[in-house]
N, C-alpha and C positions, 0 to 999 in steps of 0.2 A: 709251661702252659698254666694259665691261671685256673682257679677253682671253678669260676662261673663258666669258663670254656669247657671244662670237663663235665659239668652238670648238663650243659646243652648237648654235648656229644652222647653222654650216657642216656639222656632222655630220648633222643632220636633213635638210638639203637634199641632202647627198651620198647619203643612203639612198634618197631619191626618185630621184636621177639614176641610181643603180645599176640601176633597173628598165628604163631605156631606153638607157643608154650601155654598150657592151661593155667588159668589164673584163679585163685580162690575167690569166693563170692564177696567176702569182706573187702578185698582189694579192688574188686570191680566197683563196689559201691563208692569207695573213696575216689577212684579214678573218674567215675561219672560226675561226682560233685566237683572235682577239679575241672572237668571239661566245661561244666556250666559256669564255674567261677572265671575261667579263662575267657569264655565268650562274653561275660558281663564286663570284664576288664577291657577287652578289645573294643566293645561298642562305646564304653564311656570315654576311652582315650580318643576314639574317632570323633566323638561329639565335642571334645575340648581342644582339638587341634585347630589352628588358625589357617593353615595351608597344608596341602597334601604332602609336601616333602617333610613335614615334621613327623610323619608316620611312614617314612619311606620303607621300613622293614615289613610293611603289611603284606605285600605279595608273597614273600617267603613265609611269613607267619601263617598266611591263609593255607598254604600247602601243608605245613606241619600240622595245623589244627584239623584239616580235612583227613590227613593220614591218621591222626590220633582218633578221630571219631570212627573211621573205618576199622581200626584195630579194636576199638571197644565193641563195635558191632559184631566182629568176628568172635570175640571172647564171649559176649552175651549169647550169640547164636549157638556157640558150642555148648554152653551150659543149659540153654533152653532145650535143645534137642537131646542132650545126653542125660541131664539130671532133672528136666522139667522145672528148673528153678534158675533165676538170673539175679537174685539178690533183692534186698529190700527196696532199693531205689527204683528198679524196673517194676517191681510188683506194686509199689505205691503209685507210680505214674499211671500204670495200667488200670488199677481199681479206682483211684481218686478222680482222674480225668474222665474216664469212661463211665463213672458212676454205676459200675456193675452191668452196663449195657454194652455188648460187643459192637453193635451197630453204631452207637454214638461215638465210641472210641475210634472206630474205623473211619467214620466221617470226619472227626476232628483231625485225625492224622492226615487224611487225604487233603483237607483244606490247608493244613500247614505246608504240605509239600507243594500244592498248587501255588500258594502265595509266594513261597520261596523260589520255586522254579520258574514260574511264568511272569510274576510281577517284579520281584526285587532282582533276582539274578539276571533275568533277560534285560531289564533296564540298565543295570550296572554294567553289563557286558557291552551294551550299545554305547553308553556314555564313555566308557573307557576306550572303546575303539575310536570314537570320534575325537576324543581329547588327544589320544596318541597321534592321530593323523594331523590335527591342527597344530599340535606342538611341534611336530617334525616340519610342517610347512612354514611355521613362523620362525624357525631357528635361524635361517640366513638373515632375515630382517633384524632379529634381536642382536645377532652378532655384529651386524653393521652399525646398529645404534650404539652398542658398547664401544666399538672402535671410534665412532664419531665423538662420543663423550670423552674418551681417553685422549684423542687428538686435540680436543678443545680445552683440555685441562680441567674438566669438571670432576673427573675421578682419577685416582692414581692406578698404578699397575696392579697393586694388590686387590683393589676393589674390582677392577676389570676381570682379574682372574677369578674372583669369587662369583661374579655375575655369570661368566662363561660356564663355570662349574655348575651353577644352579640351573642354567638352561639345559645343560647336558643331563643333569640328574632328573629334571622334569620329563624329558623325552624318554629316558630309561624307565622312570617310574610308571608312566602311563602305558608304555609298551608292555611292561611286566604285568600291570593290572589287567590289560586286555587279555593276556594269556592266563593269568591266575583266576579270572572269572570263570574260565572253563572248569576249574576244579570244583567250584560250588555247584555248577550245573551237573557235573558227573556225580557229585555227592548226593544230590536230590534223586537222580535216576537210580543210583545204587541203593538208596533207602527204600524205594518202591520195590525193587527186585528182592532185597533182603526180606522185606515184609512178606512177599509172596512165598519165598523159600521157607521162612519160618513157619508160616501157617500150614503149607502143604507137607513140609517135613514133619511138623508136629503131629498132624493128623495121621500120617503113615506110621510114625514111631509109636504114638499113643495107642493106636488100634492093633498093631502087629506085635509090638514088643512089650507094651505095658498092659495089654489086655483091657483097655478102656473102650467104652462105647464111642461112637462118633460124636455124640453130643458132649460127653465129658471131655474128650480130647479137644474138641473145638473150643469149649469154654476156657479150658486151662491154657492151651497154647495161644489162643487168640488174645487173651488178656495180657499174657507175658510179651507176645509179639508187639501188640499195640503200645504197651509200656516201654519196650525197648525202642520202638520207632519214635515215640514222643520224647523220651529222654535224650535221643540222638538228634532229632530234628529241631528241637527248641534251641540248643546252642548253635546249630547250623543256621537257623533263621536269624539269630542275633548277629552272627559273624557276617552273613550275607547283607544284613542291614548296614553293618559297619562299612562293608565294601561300597555299598551305594552312597553312604555319607561321604566317604573319602573321595570318590571320583566325582561327585557332584559339588564338592566344597570349593568355592572360590576364595581367593585370598581376601582376608578382612582383618579388622583391628581386634576382633575378639573371637571367642569360641561360639559354638552353636547356640547355647542358651543366651549369651549376650546379644547375638545378632537377632535371634527370634524376638526377644523382649524389646530390643531397640527399634527394629524395623516393623514387626507385625503389630506392636502396640503403640505406635507413634501417632495414631489418629483417633483420639477419644470420641470425636463426633460420630465416627462410624459405629462405635460401640453403642451409642444411643439409638442409632437406627436399627441395629441388630436387636437390642433390648425391646424396642417398640414392635418389631416384627414378631418376636417370640411371644410377646403379650397378646398381640392380635391373633396369633395362632391358637393360643389357649382360649380366647373368647369366642371365635367363630368356628372352631372345630371341636370334635368330641374329645380332644386331648385333655381339656380342662385346665383351669388356672392353677390348680394345686400342683401340677407338674411344671408348667411353664413360668409361673410367677416368681418362684425362687431363683430360677436361672436368670430371668430378666432383671431381678433386683441385684444379683451379683454383678451382672454386666454393667448396670447403671452405676453401682458403687465403684467398680473398677474404672469406668470412664471419668467419674468425678475425681477419683484419686489421680488418674493420669493427667487430667487437666491441671490440677494443682502442681504436680511434679513438673509439667512442661513450663508453667509460669515460673516456678522456682528455678528450673534449669536455665531458662532464658535470662532471668535476672543474674544468675551466676555467670553465664557466658558474657553478658554485658559488663559485669564487674571485672571479669578476667580480661576482657578486651581493653577496658580502660587502664587496668594495671599494666598490661603489656605496652600500651601506648605511652604511659608514663615512664616505663622502664626503657623504652626505645629513645624517648627524649633525653633521659639521663645518660644513656650509653654514648661513648665517644663517636661511634659510627653514625649516629643519627645526624650529625652535623653535615655529613656529605649530602644528604637529601636537601639541605637548605641551599646548596649551591646551584640547584636547578632554577633557571629563570624561564618564565613563560614568555613566548614571543609577543603575545597580545593579552592585555588584561583590561577588564572593565570593572572598576570599583565604584560603589555608590553608597550614599548614606542610608540610614535606616528608614528615612521617610520615603525613599524610592523603591523599597522592597516590593510593593504591589506591581511594579513594572515587570519583575522577573518571576513573581509567584503565580503559577498557573491557576491555583485554587482561587486566587483573587482576580482572575481575569487577565493577568499579565501575559503578553505575547512576545516578550523580548527575545526569548530563546528561538521562537519561530522566525522572527525578523533577522536574527543573526545567521540562521541557516540560509535565508534568502540573500543576505549580504555576501556570504561566502560564494554562493552561486553567481551572483552578479559580478563579483570581482574576478571569478574564474573566466566569465565570458568577456569582460571588458579588458582585463589586464593579462589574461593567459597564464596566471599562476594559481596555485592552490594555497589559499590563505590558511595558516595554522589555526588550530582550535582556539577559540577565544575564551579565556578563563574569566568567569563572572563570579564576583564575590561582593558581599557587603563589607563596609569598613566603618566602624563606629568612630574612627578618628576624623572622618569627614563631616561636614555640615549635613543636617538631615536631608536637604534637597540637592546636595552637590554630588557630582560624579566626576571621575577622572579616567582618562585613557592612557595606558602605559604601553610603551614599546620596549621590550627587553628590560623591563624593570624600571624604566625611566618615564616620568610623566611628560607627555607630549601635548596633552590638551585637557581642559576641564570645562565644566559648565554647570549651570543650575537650572532645575526644572521646578515648576509649580504644578502639582497634580490637580486634576479637576479644573484646569485652565487650558487655554489654547494660545499658541504663539501666532500673532498676526503681524504680517509684514506689509508695509505700505507699497502700493503700486507706483509711487513717485509723487502723487498728489495726496497729501494728508487730509483726512476728514476729522475736523475738531470734535465731532460727536462721538468718535471712537475713543474711549478712554480705557486705560489699564495701567499696568505696571511697566515702566520703561525698562528695556533690556537690550541685549545684542544677540542676534541669531548666532549660535556658537559655531556653525560650520563655515559661514562666509563672513561673519562680523558685521552683518547688516543691522541697522536699527529696527527694533521690533517692540511689540507690546504683548504682555500677558493679559488676556481678556477672559472673562467668565463665560458661562453658557448663554447668559442673556444677551451679551454683546456679540456673540459669534455670528448670528444670522445677519445682523446689521453690518458687520465688517465684511462679510462675504458679498453682500449687495453693493458695498462701496468699492469692491475690487481688490480688497486685501487678500493676500495668501494666508489662509488659516490652516494650521497643522496641529495635531495633538502631540503630547509629550513623547510617546513612543516613536513617532515619526521624526521628531527632532533629534532624538538620540540616534536613531538608525541612520539618518542623513549625516550627522556629525561623525559617527563611527566609520561610515563608508568613505567620506572624504579623507579622514585621517589614514585609513588603510591605503587609499590611492596615493596619498602624499608620501607615505613611508613604505611603499611596497618594495622599494629597492633594498630596504634594511631587512626584509623578511625572506629574501632569497639568498640562501647560502649554497655551498657546494652540495650538501646533501639534498636539498630541494631541487637543485639543478639536475643532479643525477636522476632523480625521480622523473622529472619532465623529459629528460633525454631517453630514459628507458621506456617511457610511454610512446615516444616517437619511434623507437627502435622496433616495436611490435609491428608497425606497418612499413617502416623504411629501414630495415636492418643494414642494407648496403651503405646508405648515407651515414649512419652513425658509426659503423665500423671503419669507414674511410676517414672520418673526421677525428674520432677519439679512439685511441690516444696518438694515432699516427701523425696528425697535423697539429691539433691543439689538445690541451688537457681540459679536464672538466672545469678547473679554475679559470682558464682563459675564457671558456664559453660563459661562465658565470659572471665574469667582469663585464663582458659585452651586454649581457641581459640586464645587469644592474644599471649600466649607463642608459639603456633604453628606458627602463622603468623610472629612472630618476627624472627623465624628461617627459614622463607620462605617455610613453609609446608602448602600446600593447605588444607582448611577446607571444600572443596566442598562435600566430602564424610561425610556429617554431621550425617548420620544414624549410620555409624560405630563408629563415635566419641561418640555419645550419648549412644549407646549400651555399649561401654566400660566404660563410666562414670557411667551408671546405675549398671554395674557389680561391679566396684571397689569403687564407691562412698560410699557404706555402711561401708567400712573398713577405709577409710581415707578421710579427707577433704583438705589435703595439695595439692594445685594446681600443685606444682612441681612434686610430685609423680604421681598424676593423669595424668599429661602431658606425663610422661614416659610410663605409661600403654597405653595411646592413640597412642603414636609414635610406640610402638611395634605392636599395632593392625593395624597400617597403613604401615606395613613393605613392602607390595607389591608396594604401591604408592611411598614410599621413595626410594626403590631400583630402580624403573624405573626412578625416577626423577634424580638420581645421576649416575646410571650405564647404563641407556638406556636399549635397548632391546638386550640381549645376549652379551653385552660388558663387559669387565673386569673392575673392579673398582680399580684404583690406589690410595693408601691411605698412610697417615703417621700414623704409629702405635704407641700407647703409651706403653712404656715398663713396665715391672713388678715393677721396683723400683719406677717409677713415680706413678703408680697406687697405690702402697702401701703407698707412702707418702701422696697422696691425701686422701685415705681412712682413714688414721690415723689422718688427720687434720679436719675431719668432726666433728662438734659440734652440740649437740641437745639443743633446747630451746623450750619454750612454743609455740612460733610462728612457729616452724619447725626446720629443720636442715640447717646448713650453713657451708661454708668452711672457716677455720681460719688458713691461712698460714703465716709464717713470711716473711718479705719483701725480705730477701735474697733468699729464695726458690722461691718466686714468680718471682723475676727478672730472676733467672736461668731458670725457666720453659719458660718464655717469650722468652729468648734468644735462647734456644734449638729449640723451635717450629718455631721461626722466621727463623732460619737457614734452617730447612727442607722445610719450605714454599717457601723460596727464590729459593731453588734448583728446586722445582716443577714448579714454575712460569717461571724460565729461560728455562725449558724444554718444556714449552707450555702446561702444565697440570694444571687442576684445583686442588688446594690443598684441601684435605679432611682429617680430623683427625678421626681416628677410635680407640675406646676404649671399655672397658667392660661396661655393663649396670649399674653396681652399682655406678660408678663414672662419668658417662656421664654428668649428669646435673650439677655436681660440676665443672667439667672441662669447661663446657660451661659458667658457671657463671664467671670463672676466665678469659676466653678469650674474652667475649663479649664486654669489654670496648675498647680493643686495636685491636682485630681481629674479628670484628662483622660479616664480610662477609665470614668467613671461616666456613664451615659446620663441626659440631661435631656429629659423628654417633656412635652407639653402635652395637655390633654384633647381638643383638636381633632385630634390625631394618632392617636387610638385609635378603633377601631370601636365603635359603640354596644353591640354584643352582648358585648363582652369584660367579664369580671368583674374588678373592681379591689378588691384587699385592701390597705388602708392598714396598714403595719407600724410606722408612726411618723409623727409630725407635727413639723415644724420651725417654731418661732415665735421671734420676736425680742422 
């Protein structure tokens, strides 16, 4: 057994012996000073702990110190009643604190007992009880969180074991504190009883055995009793305060002094308000400025000092953050962050910064929010967040739009000007800077504010630069929507449908088709500008036909036929006739005969001469419709639609190719030309 273990054992045994063995007065004085010293050490340690478990021995220490005080009370009581003397420490506390007045000393003692018993001990007991209950209730959830982190690989087995042990120790600590707080309560009650016993016993012994008068006995024994009570209750008050600090201490990064100065003194402006209030209190009340003005001055000085420190600390934090960023750039791991590619980027030159700067009246951010909402309604997909940044490498008035890091469109704006597009008949009086409308490539003019009203009266379409950007960005998103829809985005769309149609999704994925198969069909629809917002109908169709074929091309044709009402309204409108270019029987036969089958599916195999002839004949018909101001649409039979689309998508991607099965029976079809081979 080590020496310190023997010292602790001998000390505990000595405390018990003090209750039965008489102790000389000089030793009582030493032990009383030790009692006060131990109480001071305990409260200082409690103030400097960052969390309760750092002082986990406190419940046991609380029992030992309580027993030590009670043993001292027994020893001093024995000497007070037997010898009418309890040593210099007790006598000093009784005469100094009471100032020779028994009533004052008695009142001070009662106040100390009330503060300890009713205020501190009662509150500490309640906090410990609640903390123990909540700690026990939270144990299962904390254990599950540890197991989840262990399974995810965030922590190893040793760290998991340490966390479990900490949770168990917390529960044991607060449970022990709940019981140990009863010791402090019993100590306060014992102090009051001992006080009464000492006074009554002293009066009886003094008058019957010492021959004193009642006044002499009362003065002598009351002063010693009050001194004994004070020298005992002051350490008890310190230790009960330490108990309150321990159970009310939340985990933090510093001790009590650090947290007080950091949290309580973090608002210098509030100190100015307090200083002003104290000054007004001295002016308008009889308290007088002599008392309040120095305090207000100290508060003002402290607030000024705090403000300087806050500014200095902010500068240090900014410098530290910059150093950390530089260090991150230098570290090898920082290269990984550069591999991330934004789905959509909008970059602009420094001359277009007012478009995105809210303080300068720019509303580009608000317009982008509306663009994402519009695309969700029209296309049925969630457009990713659009990254907006300035780029000094661009021209001042230039902007570029990137999809997955690649530039897909660019344009130039002239701020404080308007883009005017002719209605078809040019007005020579409308002058400006010649340009092309970026979204559709139409000829246009940049005109100033003076020319704007005249252009509007002449029938020109006049738009401001933010609207030009918004239109261009919207068209680019629609054109490249199929590139923005991956498996992850498809899973999100399907999960959204699953909330209302769980049976449909469970039957389709993964029993019939995988998420990748569904994504391929949606991508093919978006590539031809067909909205996938009616995802329920799409999934229902895939569930019906997915058991027969896995070919995304064929599945897409089935889905398009199921969306016939939507496709009809998209191209024919409501009750309008549909003007189309019809594919003749000779061309349909040629394409049907050129279809080849392979293990990966079917494909179109045409000779170059036939391909060039088809391109030329369709181009001639498209040119006629465009010159007539009509949208060119190619109409063919369902069997060859997807092959004709494959043939035209490289050179005529924007021309819709429809089949008869995709149109409603009530729509009127007008053939504006026939393409034969």
